[in-house]
N, C-alpha and C positions, 0 to 999 in steps of 0.2 A: 888908273883907268877903271871904269865900271862897265862890266858887260853882263847883259841879261840874255840868257839862253833858255830856249824852249826844249826841255829834255825829251819831249815826246818826238819832236821832229829834228832834234839835233842842229837847230839853226839859231843864229843870233837874231834876237828881235829888237835889241836896243843897245846902244853903247854911248859912252861919254868919255872925254878925254881926262876928266878929273874923277875923284872919289870923295866920299864923305856922305853924311846923313842928308844933307841938302840935295846932293845930286841924285841919290836913290829916291828921295822923296819926289823929285821931278818926274821920275819914271812912273811912280804909282799915281801921281796926279793926272797923268795922260790916260789912265785906265778909267773906263766906266765902272759903276758899282757892280755890274754883272761880271764884267772881266775880273775885277778883284775877287769876287766870290768864287769864280771858277778856279782860282789857284789851288791846287792840291798839295803841292810839296815845294819847299824852297830850301835850296842848298847854298851854303855860304861858308866863308872861313869864320873864324871865332871872333871877329871884330864886334865889339859890344854896340857900336853905332848901327850896324846892320840889324842886329836883333831888335834894337830900340825902334828903329824905322819900320820894320816889318810888323811889330806889335801895334804900332800907331796907325799904319796905313793899309795894311792888307785885309 
């Protein structure tokens, strides 16, 4: 499962029943360029695919 949380509001803003780079990419593709640029901090576990996805798409 993939869950994206807004840490400022403590609310879930997106979730998916699967995980992986393609799934997380789906989330980032929903965002406008302005929304991507407004992301200040990302927290995640140590999975390399998460870091790779964030570097490519955030």
